[in-house]
C-alpha positions in Angstrom: -113.1 -23.0 129.2 -110.3 -25.2 128.2 -112.6 -27.9 126.8 -114.6 -25.4 124.9 -111.4 -24.0 123.3 -110.4 -27.6 122.4 -113.8 -28.3 120.8 -113.7 -25.1 118.7 -110.2 -25.9 117.6 -111.2 -29.4 116.5 -114.3 -28.0 114.7 -112.3 -25.3 113.0 -109.6 -27.7 111.9 -112.2 -30.2 110.6 -114.0 -27.4 108.6 -110.7 -26.2 107.1 -109.8 -29.8 106.1 -113.2 -30.4 104.5 -113.0 -27.2 102.6 -109.4 -28.0 101.4 -110.5 -31.5 100.3 -113.6 -30.2 98.5 -111.5 -27.6 96.7 -109.0 -30.2 95.6 -111.8 -32.5 94.4 -113.4 -29.7 92.4 -110.0 -28.8 90.8 -109.4 -32.4 89.8 -112.9 -32.6 88.4 -112.5 -29.5 86.3 -109.1 -30.7 85.0 -110.7 -34.0 84.0 -113.4 -32.2 82.2 -111.0 -29.9 80.4 -108.8 -32.9 79.4 -111.8 -34.7 78.1 -112.9 -31.7 76.0 -109.4 -31.3 74.6 -109.2 -35.0 73.7 -112.6 -34.8 72.0 -111.5 -31.7 70.1 -108.4 -33.5 68.9 -110.5 -36.5 67.7 -112.8 -34.1 65.8 -109.7 -32.3 64.3 -108.3 -35.7 63.2 -111.5 -36.6 61.5 -111.5 -33.3 59.6 -107.9 -33.8 58.5 -108.7 -37.3 57.2 -111.7 -35.9 55.3 -109.6 -33.2 53.8 -106.9 -35.7 52.8 -109.5 -37.9 51.1 -111.0 -34.9 49.2 -107.5 -33.8 48.2 -106.8 -37.3 46.8 -110.0 -37.3 44.9 -109.3 -33.9 43.5 -105.9 -34.9 42.4 -107.2 -38.0 40.7 -109.8 -35.9 38.9 -107.2 -33.4 37.8 -105.0 -36.2 36.6 -107.9 -37.7 34.6 -108.8 -34.4 32.8 -105.3 -33.3 32.0 -104.3 -34.0 28.4 -101.8 -36.8 28.1 -98.7 -35.8 26.4 -96.5 -38.2 24.5 -92.9 -37.5 24.2 -91.2 -38.2 20.9 
């Protein structure tokens, strides 16, 4: 009976350890995926900002070109 109790204790501890390690690995994986998505989103946002800045510069140049030039006396 004593040996059986020891075997069940070892098996139970091993199962608990495997479940804990699996849960930790899954958590680390999900955090990595979330971080990757966040970084990709930032890269996309940065590209959109650069595009808008370029369009703003073009619009300002066009506006400057069509404004009548005033000469001061």
